[in-house]
C-alpha positions as CSV (number, residue, x, y, z in Angstrom):
1,M,0.1,-0.2,-0.1
2,A,1.1,3.7,-0.7
3,A,2.4,5.7,1.9
4,R,0.3,9.1,1.9
5,Y,1.6,12.5,2.4
6,D,0.8,16.1,1.6
7,V,4.4,16.8,0.1
8,L,7.1,14.4,-1.6
9,I,10.3,16.4,-2.3
10,V,12.5,14.6,-4.9
11,G,15.9,15.7,-4.1
12,G,18.0,15.8,-0.9
13,G,20.8,18.5,-1.5
14,I,20.1,22.2,-0.2
15,A,17.1,22.9,-1.9
16,G,15.3,20.0,-0.8
17,L,16.3,19.7,2.6
18,S,15.9,23.4,3.7
19,L,12.2,23.0,1.9
20,A,11.9,19.9,4.1
21,S,12.7,21.5,7.4
22,A,10.6,24.6,6.1
23,L,7.3,22.4,5.6
24,A,7.9,19.7,8.3
25,G,5.5,20.3,11.0
26,R,2.8,22.4,8.9
27,C,2.0,19.4,6.7
28,S,3.3,15.8,6.0
29,V,6.6,15.5,4.3
30,V,8.4,12.9,2.8
31,L,12.1,13.8,1.1
32,V,13.3,10.9,-1.5
33,E,16.8,11.1,-2.6
34,A,18.4,8.5,-5.5
35,E,21.8,8.5,-3.7
36,Q,22.5,6.3,-0.6
37,E,23.5,9.6,1.6
38,L,22.2,13.1,1.2
39,A,23.6,16.4,-0.4
40,Y,25.9,13.5,-2.3
41,H,26.4,15.6,-5.7
42,T,26.5,19.7,-5.9
43,S,25.7,20.6,-2.1
44,S,28.7,18.7,-1.0
45,R,31.1,20.2,-3.6
46,S,30.2,24.1,-2.6
47,A,32.8,27.1,-2.5
48,R,31.0,27.8,0.6
49,Q,30.9,31.9,0.2
50,L,27.7,33.5,0.5
51,I,28.1,36.7,-1.8
52,P,25.3,39.5,-2.1
53,S,27.3,41.0,-5.0
54,Y,27.2,37.5,-7.0
55,G,24.6,37.1,-9.6
56,P,21.8,39.1,-11.2
57,P,19.7,41.3,-9.2
58,V,17.3,38.5,-8.4
59,V,19.6,36.3,-7.0
60,Q,21.5,39.0,-4.9
61,E,17.9,40.0,-3.4
62,L,17.6,36.2,-2.4
63,T,21.0,36.1,-1.1
64,V,20.3,39.4,1.0
65,R,17.0,37.2,2.6
66,T,19.0,34.2,2.9
67,L,21.8,36.0,4.9
68,E,18.8,37.8,7.1
69,L,17.4,34.2,7.7
70,L,20.9,32.7,8.7
71,A,21.9,35.4,10.6
72,A,19.1,35.6,12.7
73,R,19.3,31.5,13.4
74,D,23.4,32.4,14.4
75,A,21.8,34.9,16.9
76,E,20.2,32.0,18.8
77,L,22.5,29.3,18.5
78,P,25.9,28.4,19.9
79,E,27.9,27.3,16.5
80,P,27.4,30.1,13.6
81,V,26.5,29.0,10.1
82,L,28.1,32.4,9.0
83,T,31.6,33.8,9.4
84,P,32.5,37.1,7.8
85,R,35.1,36.8,4.7
86,S,34.6,39.8,2.4
87,F,35.0,38.9,-1.6
88,M,37.1,40.6,-3.7
89,L,37.1,41.1,-7.7
90,I,40.0,42.0,-9.8
91,G,40.7,42.6,-13.1
92,S,40.8,45.3,-15.9
93,E,39.1,48.2,-14.9
94,A,36.2,47.3,-17.9
95,E,36.0,43.5,-16.4
96,V,35.4,44.7,-12.7
97,A,33.0,47.6,-13.9
98,A,31.0,45.2,-15.6
99,E,30.9,42.5,-13.0
100,A,30.5,44.9,-9.9
101,S,27.0,45.6,-8.4
102,G,25.5,47.9,-5.7
103,H,26.6,45.4,-2.8
104,M,30.5,46.4,-4.2
105,Q,32.6,49.1,-3.5
106,P,35.6,49.9,-5.5
107,I,39.2,50.1,-3.7
108,T,42.6,50.7,-5.5
109,V,44.9,48.2,-6.7
110,E,46.9,49.1,-3.4
111,R,44.5,48.4,-1.0
112,A,43.6,45.5,-2.7
113,L,47.4,44.2,-2.5
114,E,46.9,44.8,1.5
115,L,44.3,42.7,1.6
116,C,45.7,39.8,-0.5
117,P,49.7,40.0,-0.2
118,A,49.8,37.1,-2.2
119,L,48.5,39.2,-5.3
120,K,51.7,40.2,-7.7
121,P,51.4,43.8,-8.4
122,G,51.0,44.6,-12.3
123,T,48.5,41.6,-12.9
124,F,45.4,43.4,-12.4
125,A,44.2,47.3,-12.9
126,A,41.0,47.2,-11.0
127,A,39.4,45.8,-7.9
128,G,36.3,45.8,-5.8
129,L,35.2,44.7,-2.4
130,D,32.3,43.5,-1.1
131,T,32.2,43.3,2.7
132,G,28.8,41.7,3.4
133,S,30.0,38.8,2.0
134,F,30.2,35.4,4.6
135,G,31.7,32.1,4.6
136,C,29.3,29.5,5.2
137,N,29.5,26.1,7.3
138,A,27.6,24.1,4.6
139,P,27.9,20.7,6.5
140,L,26.3,22.4,9.4
141,L,23.4,23.8,7.9
142,L,22.7,20.8,5.7
143,D,22.9,18.6,8.8
144,E,20.7,21.2,10.9
145,H,18.0,21.2,7.8
146,R,17.8,17.3,8.1
147,K,17.5,17.2,12.0
148,R,15.1,20.0,11.9
149,A,13.0,18.0,9.4
150,L,12.8,14.6,11.4
151,A,12.5,16.2,14.5
152,A,9.2,18.0,13.2
153,G,7.9,14.6,11.6
154,A,9.4,14.4,8.1
155,D,10.4,11.2,6.4
156,I,13.6,11.0,4.6
157,V,14.4,8.0,2.4
158,T,17.5,7.6,0.6
159,G,18.7,4.9,-2.2
160,A,15.1,6.0,-3.7
161,R,15.7,7.0,-7.2
162,V,11.9,8.0,-8.8
163,H,11.0,5.4,-11.6
164,S,7.6,6.4,-12.0
165,A,5.4,9.5,-11.2
166,Q,1.9,10.2,-12.9
167,R,-1.4,12.3,-11.6
168,L,-3.6,10.4,-9.7
169,G,-7.1,12.3,-8.9
170,S,-6.1,15.4,-7.3
171,G,-2.5,14.4,-6.4
172,W,0.4,12.4,-7.7
173,Q,1.6,8.8,-7.2
174,V,5.4,8.1,-7.2
175,G,7.3,5.3,-7.0
176,A,10.7,5.7,-5.5
177,G,13.1,2.8,-4.9
178,A,11.0,-0.1,-3.6
179,E,8.6,2.4,-1.8
180,G,5.1,4.0,-3.3
181,F,3.9,7.2,-2.3
182,E,0.4,9.3,-2.7
183,V,0.9,12.9,-2.4
184,G,-0.9,15.9,-3.0
185,V,2.4,18.0,-4.0
186,L,5.3,16.8,-5.9
187,V,8.4,18.8,-5.5
188,N,11.1,18.7,-8.2
189,A,14.3,19.5,-6.4
190,A,16.2,17.2,-8.3
191,G,19.0,19.2,-9.2
192,A,20.7,18.3,-12.5
193,W,18.1,15.7,-12.9
194,A,15.2,18.1,-12.9
195,D,14.4,18.0,-16.3
196,E,14.8,14.2,-16.3
197,L,12.3,14.2,-13.5
198,A,9.8,16.0,-15.6
199,V,9.6,14.0,-18.3
200,L,9.5,11.3,-16.3
201,S,6.4,12.8,-14.8
202,G,4.7,13.6,-17.9
203,V,5.6,17.3,-17.4
204,E,7.4,19.3,-20.2
205,K,10.8,20.2,-19.4
206,L,12.3,23.7,-18.9
207,G,15.7,23.5,-21.0
208,L,17.4,23.2,-17.3
209,Q,21.2,23.1,-18.3
210,P,24.1,21.7,-16.1
211,Y,27.5,23.4,-16.1
212,R,30.7,21.9,-14.5
213,R,32.6,23.7,-12.0
214,T,35.8,22.5,-10.7
215,A,37.6,23.3,-7.4
216,A,40.3,21.7,-5.4
217,I,42.4,22.0,-2.1
218,A,45.9,22.8,-2.5
219,A,48.7,23.0,-0.3
220,V,51.0,26.5,-0.5
221,E,54.4,27.6,0.5
222,R,52.7,30.9,2.1
223,P,49.5,30.4,3.5
224,L,46.9,33.0,3.5
225,P,46.2,35.2,6.6
226,A,42.6,33.7,7.8
227,A,41.1,37.3,7.1
228,T,42.0,37.1,3.3
229,P,39.2,37.8,1.0
230,M,38.1,35.3,-1.2
231,V,39.5,36.7,-4.4
232,A,38.0,35.9,-8.4
233,A,39.1,37.2,-11.4
234,A,36.5,39.6,-12.8
235,D,37.0,37.5,-16.5
236,N,35.8,34.4,-14.4
237,T,38.9,32.5,-15.0
238,F,39.9,31.6,-11.2
239,Y,39.1,32.1,-7.9
240,F,40.9,31.2,-4.6
241,R,40.2,31.5,-0.9
242,P,42.0,30.5,2.5
243,D,41.0,27.3,3.8
244,G,43.2,26.8,7.1
245,R,46.7,26.5,5.9
246,D,45.7,25.3,2.2
247,V,43.6,27.2,-0.3
248,L,40.7,26.4,-1.8
249,I,41.1,27.1,-5.9
250,S,38.7,27.0,-8.6
251,P,39.1,27.3,-12.4
252,S,35.4,28.9,-12.9
253,E,34.6,26.7,-15.5
254,T,31.2,26.6,-17.2
255,V,30.9,24.0,-19.2
256,P,27.9,22.1,-20.3
257,S,27.1,18.6,-18.9
258,G,24.6,16.2,-18.8
259,P,23.2,15.0,-15.7
260,E,26.1,12.9,-14.2
261,D,28.3,12.3,-11.0
262,A,30.9,15.0,-12.4
263,R,34.7,14.4,-11.9
264,P,37.5,16.8,-12.8
265,R,38.9,16.5,-16.0
266,P,42.7,15.8,-16.8
267,G,44.7,18.8,-17.0
268,D,41.8,21.5,-15.5
269,V,43.2,21.4,-12.2
270,E,47.0,21.4,-13.1
271,R,46.5,24.4,-15.6
272,L,44.9,26.3,-12.9
273,V,47.7,25.8,-10.5
274,E,50.1,26.8,-13.4
275,K,48.1,29.9,-13.8
276,L,47.7,30.9,-9.9
277,N,51.5,30.4,-9.6
278,A,52.0,32.8,-12.2
279,F,49.8,35.3,-11.2
280,T,50.2,34.8,-7.2
281,S,53.2,34.0,-4.8
282,L,51.0,31.5,-3.2
283,G,53.5,28.8,-4.3
284,I,51.1,25.9,-4.6
285,T,52.9,22.7,-4.2
286,A,50.4,20.1,-4.2
287,V,46.7,19.4,-4.9
288,R,45.6,17.6,-1.8
289,R,41.9,16.9,-3.5
290,A,39.8,18.1,-6.5
291,W,35.9,17.5,-7.0
292,T,33.5,19.0,-9.7
293,G,29.9,19.8,-9.2
294,L,27.1,20.4,-11.6
295,R,25.6,24.2,-11.4
296,T,22.0,24.1,-13.5
297,E,20.6,27.0,-14.8
298,A,17.6,28.0,-16.5
299,A,18.2,29.8,-19.9
300,D,17.7,33.5,-17.8
301,G,19.8,32.4,-15.0
302,I,17.4,32.7,-12.6
303,P,16.1,29.8,-10.2
304,V,12.9,28.3,-11.0
305,A,10.6,28.1,-8.1
306,G,6.9,27.6,-8.5
307,F,4.2,25.5,-9.6
308,D,3.7,24.2,-13.0
309,A,1.5,26.1,-15.0
310,E,0.2,22.8,-17.0
311,A,0.7,20.0,-14.5
312,A,-1.3,20.8,-11.3
313,G,0.3,20.1,-8.0
314,F,3.6,19.6,-9.5
315,Y,6.1,22.2,-8.2
316,W,9.6,23.3,-9.3
317,L,12.6,24.1,-7.0
318,A,15.4,24.1,-9.6
319,G,17.7,26.0,-11.6
320,Q,19.8,27.4,-8.7
321,G,22.8,27.4,-10.9
322,G,25.7,28.4,-8.6
323,Y,23.4,30.2,-6.0
324,G,22.3,27.1,-4.3
325,F,23.4,28.1,-0.8
326,Q,22.9,31.7,-0.9
327,T,19.4,31.5,-2.1
328,S,18.3,28.4,-0.4
329,S,16.9,29.7,2.8
330,A,14.9,32.8,1.0
331,L,13.7,30.3,-1.7
332,A,12.8,27.7,1.1
333,E,10.5,30.3,2.7
334,F,9.0,31.3,-0.5
335,A,8.2,28.0,-1.8
336,A,7.0,26.9,1.6
337,S,4.6,29.8,1.6
338,Q,3.3,29.1,-1.8
339,I,2.9,25.1,-1.2
340,L,1.0,25.8,2.3
341,A,-1.3,28.2,0.6
342,G,-2.1,26.0,-2.1
343,Q,-1.2,29.0,-4.7
344,D,-1.4,26.6,-7.9
345,P,-2.0,28.5,-11.2
346,S,-2.8,25.3,-13.1
347,G,-6.2,25.0,-10.9
348,G,-5.1,22.7,-8.9
349,T,-4.7,23.1,-5.2
350,A,-2.8,21.1,-2.4
351,S,-4.8,18.4,-0.5
352,F,-4.4,20.5,2.7
353,G,-5.0,24.0,3.7
354,G,-3.0,26.6,5.7
355,A,-1.8,30.1,5.0
356,A,1.6,31.4,4.3
357,D,3.6,31.7,7.7
358,G,6.0,34.9,7.8
359,P,6.4,37.5,5.4
360,V,8.0,36.5,1.7
361,S,6.8,39.3,-0.1
362,R,10.5,40.8,-1.0
363,T,11.0,37.4,-2.4
364,A,8.2,36.8,-4.4
365,Q,8.6,40.5,-6.0
366,A,12.4,39.8,-6.8
367,L,11.1,36.4,-8.5
368,A,8.1,38.0,-10.8
369,A,10.0,41.2,-11.7
370,T,12.1,38.8,-13.8
371,R,9.6,35.9,-14.7
372,W,5.7,36.0,-14.1
373,S,5.7,32.5,-15.5
374,I,8.1,29.6,-15.0
375,R,7.7,28.9,-18.7
376,R,8.2,32.7,-19.6
């Protein structure tokens, strides 16, 4: 016999877990994850930096709201999720001007060299600094969402890949692993597999595209001071930041990929090490470990959050790109309010009642200003 829930969330990354913790206790929730462990893919391969000046305006608004919510959490609990860590952009004057936003202030090259002495003079002509940026304890945040969801009555099932999903009356019948579920709302938080889940469910896909992004932890001869900002090239060719006595480095590549368990490609990290050793005085001596994640984006680069207009009870929470953690709390707050209120433009409603809990108008306005419909 199929288990019955109000909401089934597909995907155990930061998007799915944050929504599960936001909904649990307010309706019945089950989260299913294809892998044997949660946050196996992109969410475990994050740069762990929340940057208000990073991304298009709607993403910046979502980031500001997420930071507000996480700061409120940190004010109440002993172990913080957020750690102040500025973000610095360097490059030509034109490149920095094009990438900087209202959250970033221009600084002199001399000031940039003071903040990051590892940068070599003459390698860049302009810089900008975002002092409202924070490092993020991603494992702590993920585990906290998991614990909160379970404590409030949600169920989490791992090793359960969705193999069937179809409309059944006013809801959905879903098969995942060896389990069957009947639910009012099916949430697609499947990351790089979001379009595949849509097709499996008989829903038109949105054309979401996964992109590769590689990173590594490298040993250096001259460790960066802990207060050194995260430094990124404005032409999107690299970024680096302190990681204890090591550094986290990335070539910032944006290479299209299919949904997969991505791995670094031969030469990517080696070329990055060569570039950074020429650009800085870090003196990278070894790569301790490297990984690749997938950043899945809609064509307009805006996260997709909302009921599908053509499939009643099918909710998209996907396309977060490289902004998953920094938009997660705001998007979970927004999605939970829509799902609990049953705001389904296709004419269907959730199988349960309830009003939105808490103001989410800023997030709603930010999303609506760019995309009135998820199929626009």
